[in-house]
C-alpha positions in Angstrom: 17.2 -3.9 -9.4 14.8 -4.8 -6.4 14.7 -3.3 -2.7 14.5 -5.3 0.3 12.7 -3.8 3.1 10.6 -4.7 6.2 7.7 -3.1 7.5 6.9 -3.2 11.2 3.5 -2.7 13.1 3.8 -2.7 16.7 0.2 -3.7 18.5 -0.1 -3.5 22.4 0.5 -7.4 22.6 2.6 -8.5 19.8 4.6 -6.9 16.6 4.2 -8.0 13.1 7.1 -7.5 10.8 6.6 -8.2 7.1 9.5 -8.4 4.7 8.9 -6.9 1.3 10.6 -6.9 -2.1 9.9 -3.9 -4.0 11.2 -2.1 -7.4 13.9 0.2 -7.2 13.1 3.6 -6.6 9.9 2.9 -4.4 8.6 5.2 -1.7 7.4 4.7 1.6 3.8 5.0 0.4 4.4 2.4 -2.1 5.5 0.0 0.6 2.2 0.6 2.6 0.1 -0.1 -0.5 1.2 -3.6 -0.7 -1.9 -5.9 0.0 -0.3 -7.6 3.3 0.3 -4.3 4.7 -3.0 -3.0 3.6 -4.7 -5.7 5.6 -2.5 -5.0 8.9 -3.7 -1.4 9.0 -7.4 -2.2 8.0 -8.5 -1.2 11.6 -6.8 2.2 11.5 -7.2 5.5 9.4 -3.9 5.3 7.4 -3.9 9.2 7.1 -3.7 9.4 11.0 -1.1 7.0 11.5 2.5 8.3 11.8 5.5 6.5 9.7 9.1 6.5 10.1 12.3 4.8 9.1 14.6 3.4 11.7 12.8 5.4 14.2 13.1 8.8 12.2 9.9 10.2 11.3 9.3 10.7 7.9 6.4 10.9 5.3 4.9 8.7 2.5 7.3 10.4 -0.2 10.5 9.6 1.4 12.4 7.3 -1.0 13.5 3.8 0.5 16.8 2.2 0.5 17.6 -1.4 0.4 17.4 -2.6 4.1 15.1 -0.1 5.2 12.9 -0.8 8.2 9.6 1.1 7.9 7.9 1.6 11.2 4.2 2.5 11.6 3.6 4.3 15.0 0.2 3.8 16.5 -1.6 7.0 18.0 -0.9 7.5 21.8 -3.5 6.7 24.1 -3.0 9.5 26.3 -0.5 12.5 26.2 2.4 11.6 28.3 3.0 15.2 29.5 -0.7 15.3 30.5 -0.4 11.9 32.4 2.6 13.2 34.4 1.0 16.2 35.4 -1.9 14.5 36.8 0.3 12.3 38.7 2.2 15.1 40.0 -0.9 17.0 41.2 -1.9 14.0 43.1 1.2 13.3 45.2 2.5 16.1 47.9 6.0 17.0 47.0 8.6 16.3 49.4 11.0 18.8 48.6 11.4 21.6 50.6 10.0 24.8 48.9 12.5 27.2 50.8 15.6 25.6 49.6 16.8 24.6 52.8 
């Protein structure tokens, strides 16, 4: 029996989705070892990339099911919380601090 899964990689300007047919009992790491996926990830250190199945984080040893969508998440360019704090420091608050 075989599994039909897709692997999605989101680039800043486009998204690549590769449909794969894998052996029953395959894991996420097996999907990432397929030559087409390795070529897509050649510019990244694969050990630092976060992966998930249908938007839920997982690791390489997670078993795949038929119809799964493996997603590869790029590292963040900046910490969103730090960016929010720096923007908040730049603008004065319009709220009253006395609560009135």
